[in-house]
C-alpha positions in Angstrom: -40.9 -9.6 -9.7 -37.5 -8.6 -7.6 -35.2 -6.6 -10.3 -31.2 -6.7 -9.7 -28.2 -5.1 -10.8 -24.4 -6.2 -10.7 -21.8 -3.9 -9.3 -18.4 -5.2 -10.2 -15.2 -3.9 -8.2 -12.4 -4.5 -9.9 -9.4 -4.5 -7.2 -5.3 -4.8 -7.4 -5.8 -8.2 -5.7 -9.0 -9.5 -6.5 -12.0 -8.4 -8.3 -15.8 -8.4 -6.4 -19.5 -8.8 -7.2 -22.0 -7.8 -5.5 -25.6 -8.9 -6.6 -28.1 -5.9 -5.5 -31.9 -6.1 -5.0 -34.1 -2.4 -6.0 -34.2 -2.2 -2.1 -30.4 -1.7 -2.1 -30.1 -5.0 -0.1 -26.9 -6.6 -1.1 -28.3 -10.3 -1.8 -25.2 -12.3 -3.0 -21.4 -11.2 -3.2 -18.5 -13.3 -5.1 -14.6 -12.5 -5.6 -12.0 -14.3 -7.1 -8.0 -13.1 -6.7 -5.8 -12.8 -9.0 -1.7 -12.3 -9.4 0.4 -9.1 -9.2 3.7 -9.2 -11.1 6.8 -7.1 -9.5 9.9 -8.5 -12.0 11.6 -5.3 -10.5 11.7 -3.2 -7.7 9.2 -0.5 -7.9 7.2 -2.4 -11.1 3.9 -3.4 -10.5 1.6 -5.4 -13.2 -1.1 -7.2 -14.1 -2.3 -9.7 -17.0 -5.3 -7.6 -17.8 -6.8 -11.0 -19.8 -6.2 -12.0 -15.9 -8.9 -9.4 -14.7 -11.3 -10.7 -17.0 -10.7 -14.3 -16.3 -11.7 -13.2 -12.2 -14.7 -11.5 -13.1 -15.9 -14.1 -15.2 -15.7 -16.8 -12.5 -16.8 -14.2 -9.7 -19.9 -13.6 -12.0 -20.5 -17.6 -12.6 -20.3 -18.4 -8.9 -22.5 -15.1 -7.9 -25.0 -15.8 -10.1 -25.0 -19.9 -8.7 -25.2 -18.6 -5.0 -27.7 -15.3 -5.5 -31.0 -17.5 -6.5 -31.6 -14.5 -9.3 -32.3 -15.9 -12.5 -30.3 -14.3 -15.6 -33.1 -12.4 -17.4 -34.1 -10.5 -13.7 -30.5 -9.2 -13.6 -31.0 -5.8 -15.1 -27.8 -3.9 -15.2 -24.3 -4.1 -14.4 -21.3 -1.6 -14.1 -17.7 -1.2 -12.8 -15.5 0.3 -9.9 -12.2 0.3 -11.2 -8.5 0.6 -9.8 -7.2 3.6 -11.0 -3.9 5.0 -13.5 -3.7 1.5 -14.7 -1.5 1.6 -18.4 -3.3 -1.8 -20.4 -2.1 -0.8 -24.5 -4.4 -2.5 -26.7 -3.0 -2.9 -31.0 -5.1 -2.9 -33.9 -6.8 -5.9 -32.8 -7.7 -4.6 -29.5 -5.1 -7.1 -28.0 -2.8 -5.9 -24.7 0.4 -5.5 -26.3 2.6 -5.8 -22.6 1.5 -6.6 -19.1 -0.5 -3.5 -17.7 1.3 -0.9 -15.5 -0.4 -0.3 -12.3 -1.2 2.6 -10.1 1.5 1.1 -7.9 4.3 0.8 -10.2 7.0 4.0 -9.1 9.0 3.1 -12.6 8.6 6.8 -14.3 10.2 9.2 -11.9 11.9 10.3 -14.6 9.1 10.8 -17.2 7.4 12.6 -14.2 9.9 15.4 -13.6 9.8 15.5 -17.2 6.8 16.6 -17.4 6.5 18.9 -14.9 10.2 20.6 -16.4 8.2 20.9 -20.0 4.7 22.1 -18.8 5.0 23.6 -15.3 2.3 25.5 -14.4 0.4 24.7 -17.2 -0.2 21.0 -16.8 -1.4 22.0 -13.5 -4.0 24.1 -15.0 -5.1 21.8 -17.3 -5.4 18.6 -15.5 -5.5 19.9 -12.3 -3.1 17.2 -10.7 0.7 17.0 -10.7 2.0 14.1 -12.7 2.9 11.5 -10.1 4.4 8.0 -11.0 1.6 6.6 -10.5 -0.9 8.5 -13.3 -1.2 6.9 -17.0 0.6 9.5 -18.6 3.9 9.0 -17.1 3.5 5.7 -17.5 2.9 5.7 -21.8 6.1 7.9 -21.6 8.1 5.0 -20.0 6.8 2.6 -22.7 7.8 5.5 -25.3 11.0 5.4 -24.5 12.3 2.4 -23.1 10.1 0.0 -24.7 9.7 2.0 -28.9 8.8 -1.4 -30.7 5.4 -2.1 -28.5 4.9 2.0 -28.0 4.8 2.0 -32.3 2.5 -0.9 -32.3 -0.4 1.1 -29.7 -3.7 2.2 -31.2 -5.5 2.9 -27.8 -5.1 2.6 -24.3 -7.7 1.8 -21.6 -7.8 1.7 -17.8 -8.4 -1.6 -16.3 -12.0 -1.4 -15.8 -12.3 -0.1 -18.9 -10.6 -3.2 -20.3 -13.3 -5.5 -18.6 -16.3 -3.7 -19.9 -14.4 -4.1 -23.6 -14.1 -6.9 -23.6 -17.8 -7.9 -22.3 -19.6 -5.2 -24.6 -17.2 -5.6 -27.1 -17.4 -1.4 -27.4 -14.2 0.5 -26.8 -14.2 3.6 -24.8 -13.1 5.2 -21.4 -15.3 6.7 -18.4 -14.8 10.2 -17.3 -13.7 10.1 -13.9 -10.9 7.3 -14.7 -9.5 9.3 -17.3 -8.9 12.1 -15.0 -6.3 9.9 -13.4 -4.5 9.5 -16.4 -3.5 13.0 -16.2 -4.0 13.6 -19.3 -7.8 15.0 -19.6 -8.8 18.8 -19.6 -10.7 18.0 -16.2 -12.7 21.9 -17.1 -13.8 21.0 -20.3 -14.2 16.9 -20.0 -12.5 16.2 -22.6 -8.5 14.9 -23.9 -5.9 17.6 -23.7 -4.6 18.0 -27.5 -1.9 20.2 -26.2 -0.8 18.2 -23.4 -0.5 15.1 -25.6 0.8 17.3 -28.8 3.9 18.6 -25.9 5.1 14.9 -25.4 4.0 13.5 -28.9 1.4 11.3 -27.6 -1.0 10.9 -31.0 -4.6 11.9 -30.2 -5.7 8.9 -31.7 -4.2 6.3 -29.1 -7.3 8.5 -27.0 -10.4 6.3 -27.2 -13.9 8.0 -27.4 -15.2 9.0 -23.5 -18.2 8.3 -21.8 -19.9 8.9 -18.3 -20.3 6.8 -15.5 -24.5 6.3 -15.8 -24.2 5.9 -19.4 -25.4 3.4 -21.2 -22.4 1.9 -23.4 -24.0 -1.8 -24.6 -24.8 -4.8 -23.8 -23.4 -8.1 -22.8 -22.0 -10.2 -25.5 -23.3 -13.6 -26.9 -19.5 -14.5 -26.2 -19.3 -13.3 -22.4 -23.1 -14.3 -21.7 -22.0 -17.8 -22.3 -19.1 -17.9 -20.7 -20.2 -16.1 -17.6 -23.9 -17.3 -17.3 -25.5 -13.4 -18.0 -28.3 -12.9 -20.1 -27.5 -11.0 -23.5 -30.5 -8.7 -22.3 -28.5 -7.6 -19.6 -27.3 -3.1 -19.6 -23.8 -2.8 -19.1 -23.1 0.9 -18.2 -19.5 3.4 -17.8 -19.0 2.6 -14.3 -16.6 4.9 -12.2 -13.3 4.6 -10.7 -12.6 3.4 -7.6 -12.5 6.3 -5.2 -15.7 8.3 -6.5 -17.7 4.8 -6.5 -16.6 4.6 -3.1 -17.6 8.4 -2.3 -21.3 7.3 -4.1 -21.5 4.0 -2.6 -20.9 6.0 1.0 -23.8 8.5 0.2 -21.0 11.8 0.1 -22.9 13.5 -2.6 -23.1 16.8 -1.0 -20.2 19.7 -0.3 -20.4 19.5 3.4 -19.4 15.9 3.7 -16.5 14.0 3.5 -15.1 10.5 3.5 -12.2 9.4 5.6 -10.9 5.8 3.9 -8.9 3.8 5.7 -7.1 1.2 3.7 -3.9 0.2 2.9 -3.5 3.6 2.1 -5.9 6.5 3.3 -8.0 8.9 1.1 -10.2 12.0 2.7 -12.5 12.5 -0.3 -15.3 15.7 -0.7 -17.6 16.1 -3.7 -17.3 18.9 -5.3 -19.9 21.1 -7.1 -17.7 22.7 -10.3 -14.2 22.6 -11.2 -13.9 26.0 -10.3 -12.2 25.3 -6.9 -8.4 25.6 -6.8 -5.9 23.4 -4.8 -3.1 24.2 -6.3 -1.8 20.7 -6.8 -1.8 20.2 -3.4 -4.9 17.5 -3.3 -6.3 16.0 -6.4 -9.1 17.0 -8.3 -10.9 14.9 -10.5 -13.8 14.3 -12.8 -16.7 12.7 -10.7 -18.9 9.5 -11.6 -21.8 12.0 -10.4 -22.5 13.5 -13.9 -21.1 16.8 -14.1 -19.8 17.0 -10.7 -16.0 16.6 -9.6 -14.3 15.1 -6.2 -11.2 16.3 -4.5 -9.1 14.2 -1.9 -5.5 14.1 -0.6 -4.2 10.8 0.3 -2.1 9.2 3.1 0.4 6.3 1.9 0.4 4.2 4.9 -2.3 4.6 6.8 -3.9 0.8 7.5 -0.6 -0.4 6.4 1.2 1.4 9.1 -0.6 -0.7 11.2 -0.6 -3.6 9.5 3.0 -3.3 9.3 3.5 -2.4 13.2 1.3 -5.6 14.0 3.0 -7.8 11.9 6.7 -6.8 13.3 5.6 -6.4 16.7 2.9 -8.5 18.0 2.0 -11.4 14.9 0.8 -13.5 17.1 -1.6 -11.2 19.1 -6.1 -11.2 18.5 -5.8 -8.1 16.4 -9.3 -6.9 17.7 -7.4 -7.1 20.9 -4.2 -5.6 19.9 -6.2 -2.5 18.8 -8.1 -2.5 21.8 -4.9 -2.6 24.2 -4.6 1.2 22.6 -7.6 2.0 25.0 -5.2 2.1 28.2 -3.0 4.5 27.0 -5.4 7.6 26.6 -4.8 10.2 24.5 -1.6 11.1 23.6 0.3 7.5 24.6 1.6 8.7 27.4 3.7 11.3 25.2 4.7 9.0 22.1 4.1 10.4 18.5 4.1 8.7 15.4 4.2 10.2 12.0 3.0 7.2 9.4 5.4 7.9 6.4 6.8 4.6 6.5 7.0 4.0 2.8 6.7 8.3 1.7 4.3 10.4 1.7 2.0 12.0 -0.1 -0.7 14.9 0.8 0.2 16.9 2.3 4.1 16.6 1.8 4.6 14.5 -1.5 8.2 13.3 -0.6 9.0 10.0 -1.5 12.4 9.7 0.9 10.9 10.7 4.1 10.3 8.3 6.8 8.3 7.4 9.5 9.3 8.5 13.1 8.6 7.4 17.2 8.9 10.3 18.7 9.2 10.7 22.2 10.0 7.3 23.5 10.2 6.9 27.2 11.0 3.4 29.2 7.5 3.6 31.1 6.0 3.3 27.8 4.1 -0.2 26.9 3.4 -1.7 23.6 -0.2 -0.7 24.3 0.9 3.0 24.0 2.8 2.9 20.5 -0.2 1.0 18.9 -1.7 3.8 20.4 0.3 6.3 18.8 0.0 4.8 15.9 -3.8 5.3 15.6 -3.8 8.7 16.3 -0.3 9.3 14.0 -2.5 7.7 11.0 -5.2 9.7 12.2 -3.2 13.0 12.7 -2.3 12.6 9.0 -5.5 12.5 7.9 -6.1 16.0 10.0 -3.4 17.4 7.8 -5.4 16.5 4.6 -8.5 18.3 6.6 -6.5 21.5 7.0 -6.0 22.0 3.9 -9.3 22.3 3.2 -10.7 24.3 6.1 -7.5 26.8 4.6 -9.6 26.5 1.3 -13.1 27.4 3.4 -14.3 24.4 3.5 -16.3 23.3 6.2 -17.9 19.7 6.7 -21.0 18.9 9.0 -20.1 15.2 9.6 -17.9 12.8 8.1 -18.1 9.0 7.1 -15.7 6.9 8.1 -15.3 3.6 6.2 -12.2 0.7 5.7 -10.3 -0.8 8.6 -10.5 2.6 10.8 -14.5 2.0 10.8 -14.3 -1.5 12.5 -12.9 -0.5 15.2 -15.1 1.5 18.1 -12.2 2.8 20.1 -10.5 4.1 17.0 -13.9 5.9 15.6 -13.6 7.9 18.7 -9.9 9.0 18.1 -11.1 10.1 14.3 -14.1 12.2 15.8 -11.8 13.7 18.8 -9.0 14.8 16.4 -10.8 16.1 13.4 -13.5 17.6 16.4 -16.2 16.6 13.8 -18.9 13.7 14.6 -17.7 10.3 12.3 -21.0 8.5 11.2 -20.0 4.8 11.2 -22.2 3.3 8.0 -24.6 -0.3 8.3 -23.4 -1.5 5.9 -19.7 -1.1 4.0 -20.1 -2.4 0.8 -17.6 0.5 -0.4 -16.9 0.9 -4.2 -18.8 -2.1 -5.7 -22.3 -0.5 -4.1 -21.1 2.5 -5.8 -21.0 1.2 -8.7 -24.3 -0.8 -8.3 -25.4 2.8 -7.5 -24.4 4.0 -11.0 -26.5 1.3 -12.5 -29.5 1.5 -10.8 -29.9 5.3 -11.7 -28.7 4.5 -15.3 -31.9 2.2 -15.5 -33.9 4.9 -14.1 -34.5 3.0 -11.4 -33.9 6.4 -9.1 -34.0 10.6 -10.7 -30.5 10.6 -9.7 -27.8 9.1 -7.1 -28.8 11.2 -4.2 -32.3 9.8 -4.3 -30.8 6.1 -4.8 -28.3 7.3 -1.5 -31.6 7.3 0.1 -32.6 4.2 -0.9 -29.4 2.5 -0.6 -26.9 4.3 2.1 -27.8 4.2 5.5 -25.8 5.2 8.9 -25.5 2.8 11.5 -24.0 5.5 14.5 -22.2 8.7 15.2 -19.6 9.1 17.1 -19.6 12.5 18.6 -15.8 14.4 19.7 -14.9 14.7 23.5 -14.5 18.4 23.8 -11.4 17.7 26.2 -9.8 15.3 23.9 -10.3 17.4 20.9 -8.6 20.4 23.1 -5.6 18.1 24.1 -5.2 16.5 20.6 -5.6 20.1 19.1 -2.2 20.8 20.9 -0.5 17.0 20.1 -1.2 17.6 16.4 0.6 21.1 16.3 3.2 19.3 18.1 3.2 16.7 15.0 3.1 19.1 12.6 7.1 19.6 13.6 8.1 16.3 12.8 8.2 16.4 9.6 10.4 19.5 8.4 12.5 18.2 11.8 13.3 14.6 10.6 13.0 14.8 6.6 16.6 15.6 6.0 17.7 12.8 8.5 15.1 10.4 7.0 16.4 11.3 3.8 20.2 10.7 4.7 19.2 7.6 6.1 17.3 6.2 2.7 20.7 7.2 0.5 23.2 5.9 3.0 21.7 2.3 2.3 22.3 2.9 -2.0 
């Protein structure tokens, strides 16, 4: 009798659930959207109970279409959008809407954290206190909604709230907890020093669990609502980037993942916390037990391409639009694009810089501009890879996932700019598959995630760098790196002039 696991991928706009068998085949999937509220500029909130409703409905659909008996679904785990603040009262009910990862109201609180703790904060949490992280959000509520903060008895992150509602157990999983910047990442425990510095009661911080740890089973109430069996085991799950890396098979230090979604991520496996990127890259506890991962972020990766298409070619077929870049050739006839259209995270951490086209020439066509956008996004990823190389890391291959893995042209551009072989996966299910893999290992189907990846994750094609194009791109990247220092004061001034 075939047995199954479920991976729940709790995203920002929707939840996606995967039903996966013991061979690693995704036999069914379902998704359910939920709303996003932006009550003020820079605000981004969701109702935590909308996630629970979405997960319930998606699971109902999955069970109807998947053909698996509930009793044959042995376990379930999660991948979750990171950093979102869910404040709970004494009864475990949300006190206010969740403040999400992409909410930027907390600039003042982020600056206060740096001013108060400086380098000590970085040494403990291994990350700079950016607006998206959870601690600045806690401080914002404490300062702006003191009556609500006074009622708070606990806080969790999005997937941990959903797991609580499904099991009745209130805990926070370690890879997600690292993204709160309240965790001592090296010691794998809440930092009393950080909590004390900002008068955050330690009692607010829930017990910590590992990603592959069994935390309970489905409650009778949730079983009735969803159709799952009460015997289904539930595991801790992981942060979305950690689960995405596991789902792409990035489980060795010489591998890295290049993920081109709305934003872009370059991520690699770190066997221990000894590495120090001095805050240039994020370092978090992994969903792989006793391991870590580091990552750099390009804020507007795929978003730069979708913005350009929506603005200048809204009626053109997307594949044809991307393929129009082929005729432009390497360097887009002398045109460079910097993808800083919503500011930048790595390597510049500059919210005020904006994007540029440099070298605009009357002979260029729209295809040249498309090519420049593809190359500019990829150059921004190269900036992240250069930080790794400067710190002694070398990658034998990169696995490309997301929108950038759907275009053979763009995959070749990545191979040439990075001068590294690029792997495209046979079946790319991303974080949801990573969550299913955590379940399979937690259940004992495999001895570890590496063994699970051998069964669940397969490469489809490898794109080798073209030495001639790689040499041309090395020269162009050197020019690209001159654009930020030259334009940052200009674009900051332009932004100020609009206030």
